[in-house]
Backbone bond lengths (Angstrom), bond angles and torsions (degrees), N, CA, C in turn:
res aa  C-N    CA-C-N  psi(-1)  N-CA   C-N-CA  omega(-1)  CA-C   N-CA-C  phi
1 M - - - 1.451 - - 1.559 108.79 -
2 T 1.342 113.63 127.14 1.497 115.88 -177.92 1.532 105.76 -91.01
3 E 1.337 109.63 154.41 1.476 121.19 -178.84 1.553 109.96 -85.23
4 P 1.268 115.78 140.32 1.547 119.15 177.39 1.508 102.52 -64.30
5 Q 1.378 108.94 151.40 1.520 118.93 179.61 1.562 114.08 -52.69
6 G 1.354 115.22 -47.42 1.487 119.23 176.37 1.466 114.85 -54.48
7 L 1.362 113.63 -39.77 1.520 117.58 -179.43 1.594 107.89 -71.42
8 R 1.292 117.76 -37.05 1.510 115.97 178.14 1.502 111.14 -62.23
9 A 1.424 114.73 -38.57 1.392 115.87 -178.57 1.479 114.43 -69.11
10 L 1.331 119.03 -36.60 1.486 124.05 173.37 1.519 110.79 -65.50
11 L 1.370 120.31 -42.26 1.326 119.29 179.58 1.558 113.51 -65.28
12 A 1.357 113.81 -38.19 1.440 120.53 173.67 1.539 113.83 -55.71
13 E 1.291 110.13 -47.91 1.528 119.60 178.34 1.587 109.22 -62.68
14 L 1.196 116.49 -41.44 1.523 118.80 -179.94 1.498 110.52 -74.20
15 G 1.330 119.00 -25.92 1.402 123.80 -175.28 1.585 111.15 -65.67
16 A 1.272 115.41 -19.16 1.538 118.07 178.41 1.432 109.77 -82.45
17 R 1.297 120.28 -12.99 1.488 121.29 178.71 1.532 113.99 -94.69
18 E 1.262 111.86 144.79 1.559 115.78 -178.63 1.515 112.20 -74.94
19 R 1.321 112.61 -42.85 1.468 124.98 -177.67 1.450 115.38 -118.62
20 H 1.293 120.71 144.87 1.401 126.05 173.15 1.444 116.03 -126.93
21 A 1.434 115.23 125.46 1.443 118.08 179.62 1.506 111.43 -87.20
22 P 1.369 114.32 133.13 1.457 118.34 -171.97 1.580 111.15 -67.08
23 R 1.365 118.70 -15.52 1.469 117.68 177.80 1.532 109.92 -97.75
24 D 1.365 121.73 -1.70 1.456 125.65 173.60 1.558 106.39 -57.88
25 D 1.379 119.04 124.74 1.440 122.10 174.28 1.490 118.68 -46.21
26 I 1.402 111.07 -44.54 1.500 114.51 -179.00 1.545 111.91 -70.12
27 V 1.339 116.50 -37.01 1.441 117.82 178.27 1.494 109.58 -67.63
28 R 1.268 123.01 -41.13 1.436 128.50 175.68 1.512 108.99 -56.53
29 L 1.248 114.41 -47.52 1.490 117.93 -178.16 1.522 114.13 -64.99
30 A 1.382 114.45 -41.57 1.448 117.35 178.84 1.437 115.11 -67.03
31 V 1.389 114.74 -38.42 1.489 121.15 178.73 1.607 109.86 -65.24
32 R 1.360 112.68 -43.05 1.429 118.27 179.87 1.487 113.60 -66.11
33 M 1.348 116.30 -37.91 1.473 116.43 176.93 1.498 112.36 -72.75
34 R 1.435 118.56 -36.30 1.400 119.97 177.90 1.521 111.65 -63.87
35 A 1.395 116.18 -29.49 1.511 119.12 178.26 1.561 109.99 -84.95
36 R 1.387 117.65 4.13 1.460 115.20 179.64 1.544 114.27 56.33
37 D 1.364 110.32 37.14 1.522 120.17 173.65 1.490 116.03 57.48
38 A 1.287 115.08 34.79 1.512 121.17 174.12 1.454 109.29 -142.94
39 C 1.361 116.39 158.09 1.432 121.68 177.22 1.481 106.82 -62.72
40 E 1.415 117.20 134.27 1.405 119.73 -176.89 1.534 113.10 -79.69
41 Y 1.249 116.95 -0.99 1.522 120.48 172.59 1.547 113.52 -98.07
42 C 1.246 114.42 -60.42 1.516 122.01 -174.51 1.526 115.34 -99.82
43 L 1.324 116.85 -10.46 1.535 124.42 -179.65 1.509 114.31 71.80
44 L 1.361 116.46 14.97 1.491 116.74 177.15 1.478 106.42 -62.08
45 P 1.343 119.98 132.52 1.552 119.19 174.89 1.532 109.29 -66.95
46 T 1.363 110.70 151.52 1.407 121.62 178.19 1.559 105.53 -58.83
47 T 1.299 118.13 108.18 1.504 121.59 179.47 1.481 109.32 -132.95
48 A 1.355 116.79 -6.14 1.533 119.16 -178.15 1.464 104.53 -145.48
49 E 1.336 115.95 -159.27 1.483 122.43 -178.22 1.514 106.62 -79.08
50 F 1.246 118.00 103.85 1.485 122.52 172.59 1.494 111.11 -88.60
51 H 1.329 116.65 166.12 1.470 121.35 -176.43 1.526 110.62 -126.11
52 V 1.355 109.81 154.16 1.604 116.65 167.50 1.406 101.06 -102.19
53 E 1.342 114.14 123.51 1.454 121.64 175.97 1.521 111.15 -134.37
54 A 1.363 114.32 158.97 1.518 118.12 -177.18 1.525 107.60 -82.39
55 V 1.255 113.76 139.54 1.534 125.74 170.50 1.506 108.14 -58.78
56 V 1.364 117.34 -50.51 1.411 126.11 176.23 1.515 104.90 -112.89
57 P 1.273 118.08 105.22 1.505 121.98 -176.10 1.555 111.63 -60.44
58 P 1.391 116.26 140.38 1.439 118.54 -178.21 1.528 114.09 -53.30
59 L 1.328 118.27 -28.83 1.571 122.03 174.87 1.441 114.36 -61.34
60 L 1.362 114.87 -26.12 1.570 123.48 -177.15 1.460 109.85 -99.40
61 W 1.355 121.13 -6.64 1.502 120.01 -166.85 1.517 110.43 -56.74
62 E 1.237 117.27 -41.96 1.486 119.18 -172.98 1.522 109.23 -67.72
63 E 1.337 118.01 -42.71 1.478 121.47 177.49 1.516 107.90 -65.47
64 Y 1.345 119.95 -32.89 1.481 120.40 178.46 1.499 109.56 -68.64
65 L 1.344 118.32 -40.97 1.456 121.28 -178.00 1.498 113.31 -66.11
66 T 1.353 111.18 -34.37 1.499 117.07 -176.46 1.552 114.86 -89.95
67 G 1.344 113.00 5.95 1.429 118.83 178.06 1.497 118.73 73.99
68 K 1.369 119.72 18.70 1.406 124.20 -174.58 1.534 112.26 -85.37
69 L 1.363 114.80 -1.88 1.543 117.85 178.58 1.465 108.33 -111.30
70 V 1.297 114.82 166.64 1.502 120.43 177.64 1.572 105.82 -67.11
71 V 1.333 118.41 -34.96 1.433 124.26 176.38 1.640 108.11 -68.82
72 R 1.212 117.46 122.83 1.409 118.60 -177.47 1.494 113.34 -107.04
73 P 1.380 120.15 143.00 1.444 121.93 -179.82 1.546 108.67 -54.70
74 D 1.364 117.67 137.56 1.379 120.57 174.97 1.518 114.83 -116.14
75 G 1.326 117.69 9.33 1.482 121.49 179.85 1.481 116.16 73.23
76 Q 1.337 118.65 -2.27 1.422 124.46 -176.34 1.602 115.07 -91.67
77 R 1.286 114.12 -18.01 1.481 119.86 -177.78 1.506 110.36 -92.34
78 A 1.310 115.45 126.88 1.442 117.22 -176.80 1.532 109.52 -88.02
79 G 1.289 119.24 -3.90 1.491 120.03 176.63 1.564 109.35 159.24
80 P 1.322 115.18 172.53 1.413 118.93 -175.31 1.585 112.30 -74.03
81 E 1.323 115.99 -24.29 1.478 126.06 178.44 1.532 112.62 -111.18
82 H 1.226 113.80 45.82 1.518 122.06 178.32 1.504 110.71 -127.92
83 I 1.378 115.67 146.11 1.396 119.86 -170.94 1.577 110.79 -62.53
84 D 1.238 119.41 -21.44 1.572 119.79 175.07 1.523 107.96 -71.00
85 N 1.229 126.23 -8.61 1.419 125.73 175.50 1.491 113.62 -109.82
86 Y 1.326 117.48 8.89 1.483 123.67 -178.93 1.476 114.41 -102.83
87 V 1.344 116.91 146.39 1.407 121.20 179.87 1.662 106.20 -131.12
88 W 1.320 116.18 152.28 1.485 123.18 169.48 1.402 106.60 -88.59
89 I 1.312 120.06 120.15 1.413 125.08 -174.34 1.559 117.93 -133.19
90 C 1.264 120.00 136.20 1.463 122.81 -179.49 1.541 109.65 -70.56
91 P 1.359 116.79 160.53 1.433 118.08 -179.91 1.591 111.56 -63.22
92 F 1.324 119.32 -29.90 1.470 119.61 -178.85 1.550 110.56 -65.95
93 C 1.375 111.14 -55.04 1.450 114.63 -179.51 1.535 115.65 -65.12
94 D 1.399 114.60 -31.84 1.467 115.50 174.60 1.486 114.45 -69.15
95 H 1.339 116.45 -36.53 1.551 118.63 179.08 1.507 109.24 -65.35
96 A 1.380 115.51 -43.24 1.419 119.48 -174.62 1.604 111.14 -74.98
97 R 1.279 116.66 -35.93 1.418 121.63 180.00 1.530 115.27 -68.40
98 Q 1.300 115.75 -45.16 1.452 124.37 -171.39 1.518 110.65 44.03
99 R 1.369 119.38 -109.16 1.447 118.71 -177.23 1.524 110.27 -111.51
100 Q 1.311 120.80 13.65 1.412 127.58 -176.07 1.580 110.91 -63.82
101 V 1.201 118.24 135.28 1.486 122.49 174.09 1.550 108.85 -128.18
102 E 1.443 113.60 -8.69 1.460 116.18 179.09 1.551 103.87 -151.65
103 A 1.298 113.36 158.98 1.537 122.01 -178.63 1.518 107.73 -156.06
104 P 1.406 112.90 157.50 1.392 119.00 -176.92 1.558 110.56 -86.80
105 V 1.263 116.79 142.38 1.455 123.73 168.58 1.609 102.60 -122.82
106 G 1.234 115.88 112.05 1.567 120.16 -170.57 1.465 108.20 53.41
107 R 1.346 120.56 -122.51 1.472 122.91 -171.28 1.572 113.88 -94.58
108 E 1.336 114.77 -4.73 1.484 123.22 -177.10 1.470 109.68 -107.08
109 V 1.379 111.13 147.70 1.460 118.97 173.98 1.511 106.97 -103.01
110 H 1.307 112.50 134.69 1.522 118.18 174.03 1.456 109.80 -126.68
111 R 1.372 111.99 156.32 1.452 114.79 177.43 1.550 108.13 -75.90
112 L 1.328 112.08 161.45 1.552 117.18 176.98 1.425 110.51 -83.98
113 F 1.270 117.15 162.72 1.435 125.39 175.58 1.506 109.06 -53.63
114 D 1.319 116.07 141.79 1.529 124.77 -177.48 1.441 106.28 -124.28
115 P 1.258 122.37 100.00 1.460 126.51 -179.24 1.540 111.68 -61.14
116 R 1.324 117.52 -20.76 1.414 114.21 176.51 1.458 117.69 -82.22
117 R 1.414 118.38 -11.49 1.434 118.43 -179.23 1.612 112.02 -132.51
118 D 1.369 114.63 -17.72 1.515 118.27 178.21 1.427 112.17 -99.73
119 R 1.421 113.80 157.80 1.369 119.39 174.21 1.541 106.20 -100.92
120 W 1.381 113.78 131.24 1.505 116.32 -178.73 1.434 119.09 -51.69
121 A 1.319 115.83 -46.71 1.469 121.87 -178.79 1.473 116.43 -61.56
122 Q 1.336 116.63 -24.20 1.521 121.75 175.28 1.459 113.30 -73.58
123 H 1.324 121.99 -12.49 1.463 121.94 -177.41 1.462 110.00 -127.81
124 F 1.298 126.15 -17.01 1.369 126.29 -177.53 1.618 117.21 -134.24
125 L 1.239 114.30 166.58 1.487 120.22 172.54 1.480 109.46 -154.28
126 I 1.314 114.52 153.30 1.439 121.29 -176.86 1.546 101.89 -116.49
127 L 1.277 118.73 126.61 1.446 125.93 179.36 1.561 109.67 -73.18
128 E 1.321 114.51 121.04 1.420 119.57 -171.74 1.508 110.88 -54.90
129 G 1.410 113.70 132.12 1.528 118.20 174.40 1.547 108.19 84.74
130 T 1.323 116.31 -1.04 1.499 116.98 176.33 1.524 110.55 -127.07
131 P 1.246 117.17 168.86 1.507 120.85 173.33 1.495 111.44 -96.35
132 L 1.275 122.84 14.71 1.436 128.20 -173.97 1.542 109.22 -79.54
133 V 1.299 113.65 123.84 1.417 124.12 178.66 1.515 109.19 -107.33
134 C 1.392 116.96 114.08 1.482 117.19 -170.76 1.485 107.24 -119.00
135 G 1.374 114.51 131.24 1.533 116.15 177.24 1.496 106.83 -80.76
136 H 1.331 117.09 136.42 1.496 122.46 -179.11 1.533 110.36 -118.96
137 S 1.385 116.97 15.16 1.432 119.96 174.22 1.569 104.90 -136.80
138 A 1.188 119.91 169.40 1.485 122.79 175.60 1.579 112.02 -58.13
139 V 1.334 115.80 -43.15 1.471 121.62 175.23 1.473 106.06 -62.35
140 G 1.308 121.26 -54.80 1.406 123.76 -179.82 1.412 116.36 -52.25
141 R 1.352 115.69 -50.96 1.502 122.03 178.59 1.578 113.11 -59.41
142 A 1.406 112.53 -42.39 1.474 116.06 -178.89 1.546 108.94 -65.72
143 T 1.321 116.65 -38.74 1.425 122.55 174.49 1.595 112.74 -64.27
144 E 1.196 113.21 -50.77 1.577 120.90 179.72 1.598 108.18 -51.29
145 L 1.274 112.88 -47.32 1.540 119.96 -173.60 1.593 107.00 -76.41
146 A 1.343 116.79 -46.78 1.451 116.95 -178.33 1.562 113.92 -64.47
147 L 1.311 115.74 -34.50 1.460 118.25 -174.36 1.595 110.94 -96.13
148 G 1.296 117.10 -1.79 1.485 125.54 175.65 1.529 107.71 58.17
149 F 1.325 117.90 46.19 1.469 119.50 -177.20 1.560 113.01 -50.39
150 N 1.362 118.35 -40.28 1.365 121.18 -170.97 1.531 111.90 -106.90
151 D 1.329 117.64 33.56 1.471 124.00 -178.47 1.595 101.17 -73.82
152 P 1.363 114.40 120.38 1.432 121.77 -179.95 1.496 120.86 -83.54
153 R 1.343 113.54 1.20 1.533 114.86 -176.66 1.506 110.06 -59.14
154 P 1.343 116.93 153.23 1.455 122.26 -172.34 1.535 111.33 -53.79
155 A 1.256 120.68 -38.62 1.498 120.29 -178.09 1.514 113.04 -103.22
156 G 1.357 112.39 25.04 1.488 118.88 -178.33 1.534 115.98 -93.71
157 P 1.345 114.24 -178.38 1.445 117.02 -176.75 1.570 116.82 -74.72
158 L 1.296 113.54 -22.76 1.515 111.85 177.08 1.571 109.29 -71.29
159 V 1.297 117.64 -40.79 1.406 117.68 175.69 1.516 116.12 -60.78
160 A 1.417 117.19 -43.12 1.428 122.06 174.43 1.532 108.32 -55.53
161 R 1.324 115.94 -45.14 1.516 114.55 -170.46 1.673 105.87 -76.57
162 L 1.280 116.45 -29.16 1.507 120.80 173.63 1.458 107.01 -60.42
163 E 1.297 121.06 -46.05 1.505 123.99 -177.09 1.521 107.13 -62.79
164 A 1.414 113.23 -45.48 1.484 114.71 -179.08 1.481 114.38 -67.21
165 T 1.401 116.84 -31.79 1.433 121.07 173.16 1.501 112.47 -59.19
166 A 1.434 115.25 -46.04 1.400 119.98 -175.90 1.600 109.57 -69.61
167 A 1.223 118.24 -23.25 1.530 121.84 -179.76 1.633 107.07 -88.71
168 G 1.348 115.51 1.98 1.484 116.79 -177.68 1.547 114.11 71.55
169 Q 1.288 120.29 21.96 1.371 127.33 -176.17 1.619 112.64 -105.43
170 Y 1.309 114.95 -10.89 1.469 118.79 -177.06 1.477 111.47 -136.31
171 P 1.262 121.56 135.54 1.481 123.77 -2.79 1.559 107.13 -73.12
172 P 1.390 112.73 161.60 1.471 112.83 177.00 1.497 114.72 -55.12
173 R 1.356 115.96 148.46 1.477 115.35 -178.78 1.520 115.58 -53.43
174 W 1.308 113.57 -34.14 1.544 119.16 -176.77 1.591 108.92 -71.00
175 A 1.302 114.16 -18.43 1.531 115.82 179.36 1.491 114.26 -102.65
176 R 1.164 119.56 4.27 1.533 119.94 -178.77 1.512 114.97 -69.49
177 P 1.272 122.43 -20.91 1.482 118.19 173.48 1.558 111.14 -70.53
178 W 1.324 117.07 -8.66 1.453 122.33 -178.82 1.508 110.97 -89.68
179 V 1.352 113.09 -8.64 1.532 117.08 -172.28 1.542 105.08 -78.60
180 T 1.347 112.62 143.04 1.438 122.13 -178.13 1.531 105.62 -120.60
181 P 1.443 113.86 131.68 1.501 116.01 -175.19 1.557 110.38 -61.29
182 A 1.277 115.67 144.31 1.395 122.21 178.63 1.493 111.60 -67.99
183 E 1.305 119.45 150.82 1.542 123.30 174.09 1.430 113.57 -62.17
184 P 1.277 121.29 134.11 1.513 120.35 173.11 1.552 110.62 -52.52
185 A 1.318 116.43 148.56 1.474 122.84 177.02 1.502 109.89 -59.52
186 G 1.296 115.51 144.20 1.479 120.35 178.37 1.527 114.74 92.33
187 R 1.333 116.85 -10.42 1.470 115.16 177.88 1.473 109.92 -90.08
188 G 1.289 116.13 161.82 1.360 114.00 170.41 1.327 130.61 149.86
């Protein structure tokens, strides 16, 4: 996927800086544009107050660098307060994720999805005609469970995605090739 020219210009401007503040308007705009205006975890379109958060939180940075986490350093992050460590995240995923970078699935602990290094479609799918986001890899399943993607409570993420689905905004048009048809009723 190629970056829009405006995004390239923003990233070039930010590249000259050593640190990036997540509340800086230019940083927020660049992260939002890079995310194609949707949560980088559940793909909810930007419809409310979204956040710029660190994939690897600054409080865990030392543990990350020394290999004490399931998430291993990949040499691609310039630091905990750098745009290459930031994601565009909806309030639902942000509240559920907090500082988590790994989560259990059964008896094993797996790292969570990393929008800076993973491809969404390799870990998740959306069932056609539904707002259900399902993890289909260990990383995807750990992320689905840890972030509560399909929490059905009235003020939860599933309801927000259902409303966006009804309005024709979910999944985002650019993500629709990732949609998988739902199983016919009665199978299972």
